[in-house]
C-alpha positions in Angstrom: 8.0 0.2 -28.7 11.4 2.8 -29.4 11.1 5.8 -27.1 10.8 8.6 -29.3 13.0 12.5 -28.4 10.2 13.6 -26.3 10.8 14.0 -22.9 11.3 10.6 -20.7 9.1 9.8 -17.6 10.7 6.5 -15.8 8.2 4.8 -13.1 9.7 1.4 -11.0 6.6 -0.9 -9.9 4.0 0.4 -12.7 2.3 -2.8 -13.4 -0.1 -1.8 -11.0 -0.8 0.3 -7.9 0.5 3.7 -7.4 3.0 3.4 -10.0 1.0 2.5 -12.9 -1.4 5.8 -12.0 2.1 7.8 -11.8 2.7 6.7 -15.4 -0.8 7.3 -16.2 -0.3 10.6 -14.8 2.9 11.1 -16.3 1.6 10.2 -19.9 -1.2 12.8 -19.7 1.5 15.2 -19.3 3.1 14.3 -22.0 5.9 12.5 -21.0 7.0 9.6 -22.9 7.4 6.7 -20.5 9.9 4.0 -19.6 7.9 1.7 -16.8 9.3 -1.6 -15.1 8.3 -3.9 -12.9 9.5 -8.3 -11.6 6.2 -9.6 -13.3 4.4 -9.7 -16.6 1.8 -7.6 -16.2 3.7 -4.5 -16.9 3.7 -5.6 -20.6 -0.5 -5.2 -19.9 0.4 -2.1 -18.2 2.0 -1.1 -21.1 -0.7 -1.7 -23.5 -3.1 0.1 -21.3 -0.9 3.0 -21.3 -0.4 3.1 -24.6 -4.2 3.1 -25.6 -4.4 6.3 -23.7 -1.8 8.2 -26.7 1.5 7.7 -24.4 4.8 6.7 -25.9 6.0 3.0 -24.0 8.9 1.1 -23.1 8.1 -1.6 -20.7 10.8 -3.9 -18.8 10.3 -6.5 -17.2 13.2 -6.7 -14.3 13.5 -7.9 -10.6 14.6 -4.2 -8.6 15.7 -6.3 -5.5 19.2 -7.4 -7.6 21.7 -5.5 -9.2 21.3 -7.3 -12.7 17.6 -6.4 -12.5 18.5 -2.3 -11.8 21.7 -2.7 -14.4 19.1 -3.8 -16.9 16.3 -0.9 -16.4 20.0 1.6 -15.9 21.3 0.3 -19.7 17.3 0.9 -21.6 17.5 4.0 -19.9 21.1 5.0 -21.3 19.9 3.8 -24.2 17.3 5.6 -24.8 17.8 8.7 -26.6 16.1 11.6 -24.4 17.8 12.1 -21.4 15.2 11.4 -18.0 13.8 13.9 -16.7 11.7 12.2 -14.0 12.3 9.3 -11.9 9.5 8.2 -9.8 11.2 5.0 -7.3 7.9 3.5 -6.6 8.7 0.0 -6.6 8.6 -1.7 -3.1 6.6 -4.8 -1.1 5.9 -5.3 2.2 5.3 -8.3 4.0 3.5 -9.0 7.2 3.2 -11.1 10.3 5.8 -10.9 13.4 9.4 -11.2 12.7 10.5 -14.8 13.7 7.8 -16.2 12.2 9.3 -14.3 8.5 11.4 -16.5 5.9 15.0 -14.9 6.1 14.7 -14.9 2.2 11.1 -13.3 2.6 12.8 -10.2 4.8 15.8 -10.0 2.6 14.1 -9.3 -0.1 12.2 -6.6 1.4 15.3 -5.0 2.3 16.5 -5.2 -1.0 13.8 -4.8 -2.8 12.8 -1.5 -1.1 15.9 -0.4 0.1 19.3 -2.1 -1.4 18.1 -1.9 -4.9 16.3 1.6 -4.9 19.3 2.9 -3.9 21.5 1.6 -6.7 18.8 3.0 -9.3 18.5 6.5 -7.8 22.9 6.4 -7.6 22.6 5.4 -10.9 19.7 7.8 -12.8 20.1 10.5 -10.1 24.0 10.9 -11.5 22.6 10.5 -15.4 20.5 13.6 -14.0 23.3 15.6 -11.7 25.8 15.8 -14.8 22.6 17.4 -17.1 21.9 19.9 -14.6 18.1 19.0 -14.4 15.8 15.9 -12.8 13.2 15.3 -10.7 13.0 11.9 -8.6 9.4 10.8 -6.5 10.6 8.5 -4.0 7.9 6.0 -3.0 8.1 6.6 1.1 4.9 5.9 3.9 3.3 7.0 6.7 4.7 3.7 7.8 7.9 5.2 8.3 7.0 6.8 11.2 5.9 4.1 13.6 7.8 1.2 14.6 5.9 -1.8 12.9 5.1 -4.6 15.0 4.1 -7.6 12.6 5.6 -5.8 10.1 8.6 -4.7 11.1 11.0 -4.6 8.4 8.6 -3.3 6.0 7.9 0.0 8.4 11.6 0.1 8.9 12.5 0.3 5.3 10.4 3.4 4.9 11.4 4.9 7.3 15.0 4.6 5.8 13.6 5.8 2.6 11.5 9.4 4.6 15.1 10.3 6.1 17.2 9.5 2.9 14.9 11.4 0.9 15.4 14.2 1.9 19.7 13.9 2.8 19.8 13.4 -0.5 17.1 16.3 -1.4 19.7 18.6 0.4 23.0 17.1 -1.5 21.3 17.5 -4.7 20.6 21.6 -3.9 21.8 23.7 -6.8 22.2 21.1 -9.0 18.7 21.6 -11.3 17.6 18.3 -9.8 14.7 18.1 -6.9 14.2 14.8 -4.4 10.6 14.7 -3.2 8.8 12.0 -0.8 5.4 10.7 -1.1 4.1 9.4 1.7 0.6 7.8 1.6 -1.4 5.8 4.2 -3.4 2.1 3.2 -4.2 2.6 -0.7 -6.0 0.0 -2.4 -3.8 -2.2 -4.4 -2.6 -5.6 -4.5 0.5 -5.1 -1.4 -2.0 -6.3 1.3 -2.7 -9.1 -0.4 1.3 -9.7 -1.0 1.5 -9.1 2.0 -0.2 -11.6 3.7 -2.1 -8.7 5.9 -6.0 -9.1 4.1 -6.8 -11.1 7.7 -5.8 -7.7 9.8 -7.5 -4.7 10.3 -5.4 -2.4 8.1 -6.0 -5.4 5.7 -9.8 -5.2 6.1 -10.0 -0.8 6.5 -10.9 1.8 4.2 -8.3 2.5 2.0 -6.7 5.6 -0.6 -7.5 5.0 -4.4 -4.0 5.2 -5.8 -4.8 7.3 -8.2 -5.7 10.4 -5.7 -2.5 9.3 -4.0 0.0 9.3 -8.0 -1.9 12.6 -8.6 -0.8 14.4 -5.4 2.4 13.1 -5.6 3.4 14.3 -9.3 2.2 17.4 -8.3 4.2 18.4 -5.3 7.1 16.5 -7.7 6.7 18.9 -9.7 6.0 21.9 -7.2 9.4 20.8 -6.2 8.6 19.9 -2.7 10.5 18.4 -0.1 7.5 15.7 1.0 3.9 15.9 0.4 1.7 13.1 2.5 -1.4 12.0 0.7 -5.0 12.6 2.6 -6.3 14.8 5.1 -6.4 11.4 7.3 -2.9 10.1 7.2 -1.2 14.0 7.6 -3.7 13.7 11.1 -2.0 10.3 11.5 1.1 11.7 11.1 1.2 14.3 12.7 0.1 12.2 16.0 3.0 10.0 15.5 5.9 12.7 15.3 4.9 13.3 19.4 4.0 10.1 20.4 5.8 7.3 22.0 7.4 5.0 20.0 6.7 2.2 22.9 2.3 3.3 22.9 3.3 3.8 18.2 4.4 -0.2 18.1 1.7 -1.3 20.1 -1.3 0.8 17.8 0.4 -0.8 15.2 0.1 -4.1 17.0 -4.0 -3.6 16.8 -3.5 -3.1 13.7 -1.4 -5.9 11.5 -1.3 -8.3 14.2 -3.1 -11.2 12.1 -6.4 -12.5 12.7 -7.0 -8.8 14.0 -10.0 -8.4 11.5 -11.6 -10.6 13.6 -10.8 -10.1 16.8 -12.7 -5.9 16.2 
C-alpha cells in the first residue's frame, strides 16, 4: 500500500510485542506507518493495523545487517512524507552462559541491538535534523542497569543504548529533534521464548502488558522526555540498581536468568 501525504511514523521490530503496540498507538494518533521486522509476521501485523484504519507499509528486512538497514532507509526516503517519528525497537536477546553461547548468535545480538540500531539512527536522525523536526524513541531496558549473568551480551547491549540515547539527545538539543529512551522491564512478549529463557525465574515471572509499555513510551516521546522506565515495580528496581554494587547485581541476576532456575525456586 502506498503512503499518503500524512505524518510518517517508522517502527522497527513491529511484528509483535512492544513494537506492534507502538505502531498501534501511532496509528490511533493519525500517523501513517512504515513498519519493519525480520520475519514474515510483519505483513500480518500490517493487515491487523490496517483493519483499525491505519495507512501502513510493511517491509521485511534484517536490521542486523547494513543491507537490511539500507533497505528500510531507502523505503523511508522514497516516501513523500518526511519521517516525523522513529521508534527504534528492533532487538533480540540471548540466554545461557557466555562461553556456552555460539559466537554467531552473540554477534547477531550485537549487530541487531547495537550496530543496526546505530546505522538506522544515523540515517534517519540525519533526515530529521535536516528537516528541523522529529522525535526518536529508542527501546533500551532496565536490564542495562545491571550486569546480566547468563544474559551478559543482551544486558550490555541495552546498557549501550541507554547511555547512547542521552548522548544523542544532548547533541541534538536545539535542532528540533528529541530523543527518548524507553526502559521497560520484563514484558509479556516472545522475547523469553526466543532467547531460550523459559526455564528461568525471569522467564516464568509475571510480566508487564506490552500495550501499557508502548503507551508509556509513546507519551514520553511525544512529551520530549529524556527517558522513561515503565511500571512502578521497574522504577523501584532501577532505583535500587543505581545504588547497588555491580557484583551484588550480577549475583542477583544469576538467580533470575540461570538456566533451570525456575525449577530451583
